[in-house]
RODO-2510 file (C-alpha; in nm, 4 decimals, decimal comma):
residues 446
     n   res          X          Y          Z
     1     m    12,7730     6,4299    13,4211
     2     n    12,5024     6,6811    13,5050
     3     k    12,1215     6,5838    13,4826
     4     l    11,8200     6,8087    13,4492
     5     l    11,4480     6,6888    13,4653
     6     i    11,1993     6,9197    13,3134
     7     t    10,8330     6,8084    13,4661
     8     n    10,4632     6,9484    13,3807
     9     a    10,5547     7,0804    13,0581
    10     r    10,3214     7,0839    12,7532
    11     l    10,5364     6,9784    12,4927
    12     v    10,4914     7,1133    12,1074
    13     n    10,6910     6,8896    11,8907
    14     e    10,6627     6,7176    11,5313
    15     g    10,2976     6,8447    11,4610
    16     e    10,1251     6,7727    11,8488
    17     t    10,1013     6,9422    12,1852
    18     r    10,1037     6,7232    12,4634
    19     d    10,1841     6,6493    12,8414
    20     a    10,5657     6,5326    12,8940
    21     d    10,8483     6,5262    13,1085
    22     v    11,2070     6,5415    12,9584
    23     l    11,5170     6,3849    13,1339
    24     i    11,8177     6,5593    12,9840
    25     k    12,1682     6,3539    13,0806
    26     g    12,4921     6,5704    12,9957
    27     d    12,4037     6,7265    12,6603
    28     r    12,1616     6,5015    12,5036
    29     i    11,8219     6,4317    12,5808
    30     e    11,7886     6,0718    12,7269
    31     k    11,4328     6,0512    12,8379
    32     i    11,0854     6,1709    12,7231
    33     g    10,7735     6,0713    12,9239
    34     t    10,5375     6,1125    13,1823
    35     g    10,5746     6,0507    13,5699
    36     i    10,9835     6,0522    13,5235
    37     d    11,1110     6,0229    13,8076
    38     a    11,4221     6,2113    13,9221
    39     d    11,7258     6,0622    14,1670
    40     g    11,9489     6,2300    14,3964
    41     d    12,1685     6,4033    14,1565
    42     t    11,9097     6,5194    13,9290
    43     d    11,8531     6,8836    13,8922
    44     v    11,4280     6,9322    13,8229
    45     l    11,2702     7,2078    13,6863
    46     d    10,9477     7,2297    13,7189
    47     a    10,7808     7,3808    13,3960
    48     g    10,4288     7,4434    13,5778
    49     g    10,2269     7,3570    13,2539
    50     k    10,4585     7,6161    13,0095
    51     l    10,5300     7,5498    12,6744
    52     l    10,8221     7,3440    12,5858
    53     l    10,9987     7,3771    12,2516
    54     p    11,2948     7,2648    12,0782
    55     g    11,5655     7,5865    12,0680
    56     m    11,4971     7,7814    11,7304
    57     i    11,7582     7,7508    11,5013
    58     d    11,7870     8,1085    11,3038
    59     d    11,9563     8,0087    10,9094
    60     q    11,9954     8,4114    10,8784
    61     v    12,1825     8,6043    11,1107
    62     h    12,4598     8,9031    11,0855
    63     f    12,6563     8,9138    11,3818
    64     r    12,8953     9,1429    11,2671
    65     e    13,2416     8,9613    11,3617
    66     p    13,5009     8,9532    11,2469
    67     g    13,5107     9,3457    11,1453
    68     l    13,2301     9,5601    11,2267
    69     t    13,1855     9,4949    11,5887
    70     n    13,1133     9,8067    11,7098
    71     k    12,7557     9,6903    11,5822
    72     g    12,7219     9,3631    11,7340
    73     d    12,9686     9,0517    11,7906
    74     l    12,9109     8,6737    11,8173
    75     a    12,9184     8,6888    12,1972
    76     t    12,6764     8,9952    12,2416
    77     e    12,4196     8,8685    11,9776
    78     s    12,4327     8,5208    12,0754
    79     a    12,3252     8,6268    12,4318
    80     a    12,0468     8,8235    12,2508
    81     a    11,9636     8,5185    12,0901
    82     v    11,9185     8,2864    12,3925
    83     a    11,7325     8,5462    12,5645
    84     g    11,5036     8,5381    12,2350
    85     g    11,4577     8,1466    12,2174
    86     i    11,7082     8,1025    11,9649
    87     t    11,9481     7,7792    12,0599
    88     s    12,1544     7,7751    11,7322
    89     f    12,2521     8,0482    11,4818
    90     m    12,4186     8,0440    11,0959
    91     d    12,5770     8,3685    11,0152
    92     m    12,6394     8,5149    10,7202
    93     p    12,9674     8,6062    10,5309
    94     n    12,9304     8,9648    10,4271
    95     v    13,1837     9,0515    10,7134
    96     n    13,5462     9,1976    10,7370
    97     p    13,7203     9,0204    10,5873
    98     q    13,4530     8,8489    10,4079
    99     t    13,4121     8,4767    10,4581
   100     t    13,4692     8,4142    10,0620
   101     n    13,7121     8,1305    10,1238
   102     r    13,7777     7,7958    10,3332
   103     e    14,0397     8,0154    10,4992
   104     a    13,8439     8,2658    10,6088
   105     l    13,5757     8,0610    10,7147
   106     a    13,7976     7,8096    10,9314
   107     d    13,9466     8,1477    11,1119
   108     k    13,5703     8,2485    11,1840
   109     y    13,5058     7,9232    11,3743
   110     k    13,8338     7,9558    11,5820
   111     i    13,6998     8,2955    11,6761
   112     a    13,3851     8,1804    11,7811
   113     e    13,4840     7,9041    11,9792
   114     g    13,4037     7,9130    12,3650
   115     r    13,2623     8,2629    12,3168
   116     c    12,8644     8,1627    12,1658
   117     s    12,5944     8,1554    12,4023
   118     a    12,4371     7,9448    12,1343
   119     n    12,4988     7,6568    11,8611
   120     y    12,7002     7,8229    11,5734
   121     g    12,7162     7,7553    11,1677
   122     f    12,8820     7,9878    10,9196
   123     y    12,8274     8,0502    10,5323
   124     l    13,0763     8,0568    10,2399
   125     g    13,0197     8,3592    10,0604
   126     a    13,0113     8,3444     9,6742
   127     t    13,1785     8,6312     9,4465
   128     n    13,1952     8,6328     9,0634
   129     r    13,5795     8,4721     9,1202
   130     n    13,5761     8,1895     9,3880
   131     i    13,4382     7,9157     9,2028
   132     e    13,7314     7,6688     9,3066
   133     e    13,7073     7,7718     9,6596
   134     i    13,3089     7,6674     9,6383
   135     k    13,4551     7,3356     9,4761
   136     a    13,6499     7,2757     9,6898
   137     l    13,4193     7,3305    10,0274
   138     q    13,3565     7,0051    10,1784
   139     v    13,0185     6,8695    10,3039
   140     g    13,0349     6,9693    10,7056
   141     e    13,2210     7,2909    10,6328
   142     a    12,9859     7,5559    10,5895
   143     c    12,6049     7,5612    10,6572
   144     g    12,5552     7,6548    10,2851
   145     i    12,6816     7,8641    10,0093
   146     k    12,5339     8,2169    10,0301
   147     a    12,4991     8,4587     9,6829
   148     f    12,3892     8,7914     9,6755
   149     m    12,1736     8,7978     9,4075
   150     g    12,1083     9,2054     9,4615
   151     a    12,3141     9,5127     9,5777
   152     s    12,5446     9,3888     9,8330
   153     t    12,8806     9,5197    10,0021
   154     g    13,2553     9,5064     9,8672
   155     d    13,2567     9,2193     9,5843
   156     m    12,9773     8,9747     9,7191
   157     l    12,7186     9,1072     9,4552
   158     v    12,7298     8,7936     9,2254
   159     d    12,5948     8,8874     8,9015
   160     n    12,7835     8,7888     8,6365
   161     p    12,5367     8,4839     8,4107
   162     e    12,8852     8,2520     8,3788
   163     a    12,9424     8,2850     8,7454
   164     l    12,5736     8,2127     8,8702
   165     d    12,5535     7,9399     8,6409
   166     k    12,8993     7,7842     8,7682
   167     l    12,7727     7,8195     9,1170
   168     f    12,4672     7,6578     9,0754
   169     e    12,6151     7,3765     8,8528
   170     h    12,9001     7,3144     9,0524
   171     a    12,7706     7,4077     9,4787
   172     p    12,7970     7,0838     9,6545
   173     v    12,6114     7,1814     9,9004
   174     i    12,3016     7,4250     9,9326
   175     v    12,2598     7,7661     9,7671
   176     l    12,1124     8,0759     9,9516
   177     t    12,0183     8,3252     9,7798
   178     h    11,9145     8,7129     9,8355
   179     c    11,7241     8,8192     9,5479
   180     e    11,6997     9,1409     9,3797
   181     h    11,7278     9,2827     9,0694
   182     s    12,0307     9,5551     9,0985
   183     p    11,9155     9,7350     8,7493
   184     t    11,5825     9,7701     8,8395
   185     i    11,6675     9,8912     9,2084
   186     r    11,9175    10,1417     9,0270
   187     d    11,6427    10,2830     8,7881
   188     n    11,3900    10,3071     9,0893
   189     e    11,6720    10,5273     9,2934
   190     a    11,7043    10,7605     9,0060
   191     k    11,3555    10,8221     8,9480
   192     a    11,3223    10,9099     9,3506
   193     k    11,6340    11,1583     9,3494
   194     a    11,4438    11,3180     9,0335
   195     e    11,1351    11,3605     9,2268
   196     f    11,2740    11,4080     9,6001
   197     g    11,6133    11,4627     9,5245
   198     e    11,8627    11,3058     9,8483
   199     d    11,5594    11,3577    10,0517
   200     v    11,3593    11,0556     9,9565
   201     p    11,1307    10,9778    10,2292
   202     m    11,1018    10,6187    10,3819
   203     s    10,7892    10,5348    10,2326
   204     e    10,9350    10,4943     9,8882
   205     h    11,1913    10,2207     9,9953
   206     p    10,9059     9,9545     9,9094
   207     n    10,8887    10,1088     9,5450
   208     i    11,2576    10,1428     9,5039
   209     r    11,3337     9,7849     9,6317
   210     s    11,0126     9,7267     9,4429
   211     a    10,8103     9,3703     9,4020
   212     n    10,9199     9,3456     9,0575
   213     a    11,2685     9,3930     9,1356
   214     c    11,2601     9,0836     9,4264
   215     l    11,0640     8,8742     9,1032
   216     l    11,3281     8,9458     8,8459
   217     s    11,5875     8,8110     9,0684
   218     s    11,4093     8,5305     9,2663
   219     s    11,2973     8,4124     8,9032
   220     q    11,6292     8,3583     8,7846
   221     a    11,7663     8,2103     9,1068
   222     v    11,4754     7,9299     9,0843
   223     d    11,5333     7,9135     8,6647
   224     l    11,9101     7,8542     8,7633
   225     a    11,8609     7,5965     9,0714
   226     r    11,6187     7,3584     8,8114
   227     r    11,8606     7,3962     8,5040
   228     h    12,1380     7,1960     8,7475
   229     d    11,9146     7,0204     8,9889
   230     s    12,0699     7,2169     9,2829
   231     l    11,9614     7,2618     9,6249
   232     l    11,8132     7,6230     9,6353
   233     h    11,6948     7,8023     9,9482
   234     v    11,5758     8,1658     9,8439
   235     l    11,6155     8,3859    10,1588
   236     h    11,3825     8,6679    10,3151
   237     l    11,0903     8,6569    10,0758
   238     t    10,8444     8,9895    10,0621
   239     t    10,6099     9,0040     9,7847
   240     a    10,2701     8,7980     9,7409
   241     i    10,4128     8,7773     9,3290
   242     e    10,6823     8,5362     9,4176
   243     m    10,4526     8,2885     9,5807
   244     g    10,3701     8,1566     9,3088
   245     l    10,7784     8,0526     9,2373
   246     f    10,7240     7,7539     9,5157
   247     s    10,5057     7,4383     9,5761
   248     k    10,3035     7,3713     9,8555
   249     g    10,4104     7,0356    10,0619
   250     h    10,6544     6,9126    10,2901
   251     r    11,0285     7,0157    10,2702
   252     n    11,1458     6,6536    10,2137
   253     q    10,9833     6,6539     9,8891
   254     k    11,1579     6,9748     9,7179
   255     r    11,5001     7,0999     9,6122
   256     i    11,3744     7,4294     9,6120
   257     t    11,2947     7,5576     9,9489
   258     a    11,1776     7,9152    10,0679
   259     e    11,2103     8,1594    10,3691
   260     v    11,0193     8,4358    10,5282
   261     c    11,1906     8,6636    10,8223
   262     v    10,9936     8,7970    11,1065
   263     h    10,9684     9,1444    11,0259
   264     h    10,7832     9,0588    10,6913
   265     l    10,5226     8,8558    10,9178
   266     w    10,4548     9,1451    11,1561
   267     f    10,5318     9,5171    10,9714
   268     d    10,3682     9,6604    10,6497
   269     e    10,4434     9,9501    10,4195
   270     s    10,2235    10,1519    10,7469
   271     r    10,5047    10,1570    10,9896
   272     y    10,7446    10,3474    10,7936
   273     k    10,5383    10,6970    10,9123
   274     d    10,6448    10,6103    11,2641
   275     l    10,9574    10,4011    11,2573
   276     g    11,1192    10,5066    10,9366
   277     t    11,4719    10,3748    10,9064
   278     r    11,4028    10,1850    11,2114
   279     i    11,2606     9,9080    10,9765
   280     k    11,4836     9,9851    10,6567
   281     c    11,5849     9,6560    10,5282
   282     n    11,6721     9,4723    10,2090
   283     p    11,4566     9,3454    10,0569
   284     a    11,1952     9,6091    10,2126
   285     i    10,8848     9,5782    10,4104
   286     k    10,6039     9,5869    10,1579
   287     t    10,2261     9,6257    10,1680
   288     a     9,9558     9,4923    10,3923
   289     d     9,8556     9,2396    10,1501
   290     d    10,2191     9,1232    10,0766
   291     r    10,2569     9,0695    10,4458
   292     a     9,8832     8,8677    10,4033
   293     a    10,0212     8,6586    10,1383
   294     l    10,3170     8,5828    10,3251
   295     i    10,1267     8,4423    10,5902
   296     k     9,9221     8,2648    10,3790
   297     a    10,1935     8,0925    10,2347
   298     v    10,3188     7,9973    10,5748
   299     n    10,0005     7,8119    10,6274
   300     e    10,0120     7,6598    10,2777
   301     d    10,3615     7,5277    10,3138
   302     r    10,5086     7,7421    10,0668
   303     i    10,7271     7,8427    10,2818
   304     d    10,9500     7,6376    10,4857
   305     i    11,1505     7,8690    10,7062
   306     i    11,0877     8,1340    10,9408
   307     a    11,3886     8,3568    11,0222
   308     t    11,5128     8,6800    11,1452
   309     d    11,7969     8,8277    10,9326
   310     h    11,8928     8,9766    11,2570
   311     a    12,1489     9,3188    11,1223
   312     p    12,1943     9,5438    11,3613
   313     h    12,3764     9,8881    11,2998
   314     t    12,4205    10,1662    11,5498
   315     i    12,1150    10,4260    11,6101
   316     a    12,3481    10,6544    11,4806
   317     e    12,3933    10,5024    11,1414
   318     k    12,0286    10,4569    11,1388
   319     g    11,9331    10,7823    11,2223
   320     k    12,0793    10,9179    10,8778
   321     s    11,8725    11,0127    10,5964
   322     y    11,7264    10,7549    10,3413
   323     f    12,0021    10,6781    10,1212
   324     k    12,3317    10,6958    10,3799
   325     a    12,1221    10,5247    10,6890
   326     p    12,2233    10,1088    10,6582
   327     a    11,9409     9,8390    10,5920
   328     g    11,8872     9,6049    10,8701
   329     l    11,7598     9,5619    11,2290
   330     p    11,7858     9,3560    11,5560
   331     l    11,5479     9,0877    11,5832
   332     v    11,6827     8,8044    11,7889
   333     q    11,5740     8,8980    12,0941
   334     h    11,2105     8,9155    11,9937
   335     v    11,1119     8,6828    11,7425
   336     m    10,9763     8,3898    11,9452
   337     l    10,7356     8,7040    12,1084
   338     c    10,6087     8,8021    11,7694
   339     l    10,5465     8,4842    11,6616
   340     f    10,3593     8,3646    11,9255
   341     d    10,1346     8,7138    11,9310
   342     l    10,0976     8,5940    11,5768
   343     a     9,9746     8,2402    11,7065
   344     k     9,7360     8,4340    11,9510
   345     d     9,5830     8,6446    11,6850
   346     g     9,4871     8,3182    11,5057
   347     q     9,7169     8,3569    11,1859
   348     l     9,9258     8,1032    11,2914
   349     n     9,9460     7,7763    11,5063
   350     y    10,2358     7,6677    11,7845
   351     e    10,3005     7,3199    11,5839
   352     q    10,3537     7,5599    11,2762
   353     i    10,5593     7,7946    11,4372
   354     v    10,8088     7,5080    11,6023
   355     d    10,7998     7,3061    11,2371
   356     k    10,9253     7,6622    11,0733
   357     t    11,1499     7,7864    11,2881
   358     s    11,3439     7,4431    11,4160
   359     h    11,2400     7,0836    11,2426
   360     a    11,2473     7,2383    10,9203
   361     v    11,5755     7,4226    10,9365
   362     a    11,7103     7,1156    11,0861
   363     d    11,5822     6,8996    10,7691
   364     i    11,6584     7,1364    10,4885
   365     f    12,0180     7,1854    10,6070
   366     g    12,0758     6,8424    10,7553
   367     v    12,1659     6,9847    11,1068
   368     v    12,2702     6,6724    11,3074
   369     d    12,1089     6,6003    11,6145
   370     r    11,9221     6,9099    11,6526
   371     g    11,5440     7,0578    11,6099
   372     y    11,3764     6,8110    11,7188
   373     v    11,2950     6,6609    12,1062
   374     r    11,3946     6,3231    12,0447
   375     e    11,5777     6,0821    12,2722
   376     g    11,9410     6,1136    12,2004
   377     y    11,9177     6,4309    12,0350
   378     f    12,1277     6,7663    12,1960
   379     a    11,9224     6,9011    12,4575
   380     d    11,8519     7,2562    12,2799
   381     l    11,5174     7,3726    12,4298
   382     v    11,3020     7,6621    12,5306
   383     l    10,9965     7,7409    12,7744
   384     m    10,7759     7,9731    12,6598
   385     d    10,5111     8,0996    12,8987
   386     p    10,2060     8,2121    12,6844
   387     g    10,0431     8,4163    12,9844
   388     k    10,2891     8,6016    13,0681
   389     p    10,3379     8,9528    12,8776
   390     y    10,6314     9,1203    12,8079
   391     t    10,7322     9,4762    12,7481
   392     v    11,0341     9,6046    12,5611
   393     g    11,2692     9,8596    12,6854
   394     s    11,5518    10,0281    12,6775
   395     a    11,6570     9,8093    13,0080
   396     n    11,6055     9,4308    12,8854
   397     l    11,7801     9,5210    12,5331
   398     l    12,1110     9,2422    12,5128
   399     a    12,2164     9,3214    12,1063
   400     k    12,4917     9,5413    12,1332
   401     c    12,3166     9,7869    11,9112
   402     h    12,0747     9,8622    12,1930
   403     w    11,7515     9,9887    12,0095
   404     s    11,4889     9,8055    11,8797
   405     p    11,1691     9,8472    11,7010
   406     f    10,9573     9,6929    11,9374
   407     e    11,0722     9,9611    12,2042
   408     g    10,7969    10,0296    12,3933
   409     h    10,5510     9,7597    12,2554
   410     t    10,3854     9,4482    12,5143
   411     f    10,4024     9,1385    12,3818
   412     g    10,1296     8,8675    12,5249
   413     s    10,3813     8,6074    12,5773
   414     s    10,7671     8,5644    12,7066
   415     v    11,0436     8,3448    12,7002
   416     d    11,1048     8,1553    13,0729
   417     t    11,4122     7,9228    12,9839
   418     t    11,6519     7,8637    12,7525
   419     i    11,8523     7,5623    12,7492
   420     v    12,1635     7,5046    12,4996
   421     n    12,3426     7,1565    12,5186
   422     g    12,1636     7,0532    12,8544
   423     n    12,2857     7,3890    12,9907
   424     i    12,0669     7,6639    13,1456
   425     v    12,1794     7,9968    12,9609
   426     y    11,8703     8,2030    13,0007
   427     a    11,6321     8,1977    13,2808
   428     g    11,3589     8,4436    13,4959
   429     g    11,4674     8,7051    13,2367
   430     e    11,8503     8,6971    13,3023
   431     l    12,1002     8,5173    13,1581
   432     t    12,2976     8,2600    13,3646
   433     g    12,6565     8,3194    13,2150
   434     e    12,6781     7,9801    13,0759
   435     i    12,8532     7,9844    12,7556
   436     a    12,7206     7,6454    12,6072
   437     g    12,7240     7,6995    12,1978
   438     q    12,8800     7,4383    12,0190
   439     r    12,9650     7,4402    11,6648
   440     l    12,6696     7,2826    11,4564
   441     e    12,7022     6,9679    11,2334
   442     f    12,5816     6,9450    10,8788
   443     n    12,5186     6,6318    10,6427
   444     r    12,3543     6,7531    10,3889
   445     a    12,5106     6,7325    10,0612
   446     r    12,3215     6,8191     9,7228
***
């Protein structure tokens, strides 16, 4: 059994930062302490004072497999993820075929075996018609149940009131919602077309995908969850006005939790001028005041999780006009760099980053033996170098779509080493070739 000793690290874990050595045996953490000695069979990694964190668990990605693999696939996007400090991911069901029944869910797990650099879990998607599949779902089969309560592709828009009510009544695990009110969006689109024709400027995106459209839908989701005492996690919140729906405090005291994505903490509507459709996403990036409110909500523990919503499209697709360009952007490779820069600016701190990207995700989803640096837990770790800048360029992009909204930007920190199940999968700016991802286990029922 392989053994690896990480020495001279600054461990950021469970609300504190301290000096620590970590001994890994096989895929688990054997010992945490100081002055741990290595025997002759142990490889030693001297952290040199770098920050050692539990790897990020990204609860919202679109890795595009099966069926949309011209944009990305499980192998390419999980490789980009580990380069960004992500050691586990949870992939969404809007693929082809859609993951809306247990057979498709099982097939997706088979596709992932032996191909993912990071650990993986998959969602079951809700529709207006698949309540029997949802009732039959067993705890551990899926991360949760994803409901698009806003415009989506295929039949994954859940807009039938009776179907929504049954979903929240019968879901055996946590329900996750994309909250935008489709009738409001359609009305706003019609107004924009009346003013601009088909050549709608990108600056109209946050007006079309408006704060009110978000609030109408997220309010409905919260009301349904309260009525049925469901576990609810509201994804990618974007507005100040929605923050009043969520309570402050530790997630273990909540039935309803909230998420923000890194691009909504980083960008505001001023960037449509230079980045255009490259930052088109749903829900939309909104105002500077909204961005500030989201950061405040993270600090208040109204928002429980920070994720990416990594959603790659080809650069040709993104080059189309407003209505034809798809929504979504690649983010997994640079999420931790963004968050560390926000910490350097005093908007977050390292302990919060770890809590929102790892600890909280493990708690809310019931991820077994991951999300913390603890003896006996899986060795999913990342070494961050807060003193080494990293410039994003074409040569170091790993997502299959091979573009980024951060191209040309220099971050103040870099990902030094990523370890998945005790295996070094990324080091010194390069993938090692280790395909170490395992299927995630989940044990939280409603």
